[in-house]
C-alpha positions as CSV (number, residue, x, y, z in Angstrom):
1,M,-8.6,-2.5,15.4
2,R,-9.5,-1.3,12.0
3,T,-7.0,1.3,10.6
4,G,-7.9,1.5,6.9
5,G,-10.7,4.0,7.3
6,I,-8.6,6.5,9.2
7,L,-5.6,6.2,6.8
8,N,-7.8,6.0,3.7
9,A,-9.3,9.4,4.6
10,K,-5.8,10.9,4.7
11,Y,-4.9,9.3,1.3
12,S,-7.8,10.4,-0.8
13,K,-6.0,9.5,-4.1
14,E,-7.0,6.5,-6.2
15,T,-3.5,5.0,-6.0
16,L,-0.6,5.0,-3.6
17,L,3.1,5.4,-4.4
18,V,5.9,3.4,-2.9
19,D,6.7,6.5,-0.7
20,D,3.1,6.3,0.7
21,L,3.6,2.6,1.6
22,I,6.8,3.5,3.4
23,E,5.0,6.1,5.4
24,I,1.9,4.0,6.2
25,L,3.7,0.7,7.0
26,Q,6.8,2.4,8.5
27,I,9.1,0.2,6.6
28,S,12.3,0.9,4.6
29,R,12.4,1.6,0.9
30,N,14.0,-1.8,0.3
31,S,11.3,-3.6,2.3
32,A,8.6,-1.7,0.4
33,Y,10.0,-2.7,-3.0
34,S,10.5,-6.3,-1.8
35,L,6.8,-6.4,-0.7
36,I,5.4,-5.2,-4.0
37,K,7.8,-7.1,-6.3
38,N,7.6,-10.6,-4.6
39,N,4.0,-11.9,-4.9
40,P,2.3,-8.9,-3.2
41,P,-0.8,-9.6,-1.1
42,F,-2.6,-6.8,-2.8
43,R,-2.9,-5.5,-6.4
44,V,0.1,-3.6,-7.8
45,V,0.5,-1.9,-11.2
46,N,3.8,-1.3,-12.8
47,I,3.9,1.6,-15.3
48,G,7.4,1.8,-16.7
49,R,9.7,2.4,-13.8
50,S,6.8,3.6,-11.5
51,W,4.8,1.4,-9.2
52,R,1.2,2.2,-8.3
53,I,-0.9,0.5,-5.6
54,P,-4.7,0.9,-5.9
55,C,-6.0,2.2,-2.5
56,Q,-9.0,0.0,-2.1
57,P,-7.2,-3.4,-2.3
58,F,-4.3,-2.1,-0.2
59,F,-6.5,-0.8,2.6
60,A,-8.7,-4.0,2.5
61,W,-5.5,-6.0,3.0
62,L,-4.3,-3.7,5.8
63,D,-7.7,-4.0,7.6
64,G,-7.4,-7.8,7.3
65,L,-4.0,-7.6,9.1
66,A,-5.6,-5.6,12.0
67,D,-8.4,-8.2,12.6
């Protein structure tokens, strides 16, 4: 089942925030930060104390999990 297209339509921004990851993956804040800080399977950008996740690589990774 491919989920990225449905979710990607809801998140029309260029990047996601950690709070978006929490909502999409239904994980805790600690799990979300652990995912993005420890060799993330998708591209992550750190700007000061803020983390940004580009949508396209994230949803491509998420679609890969659904296959």
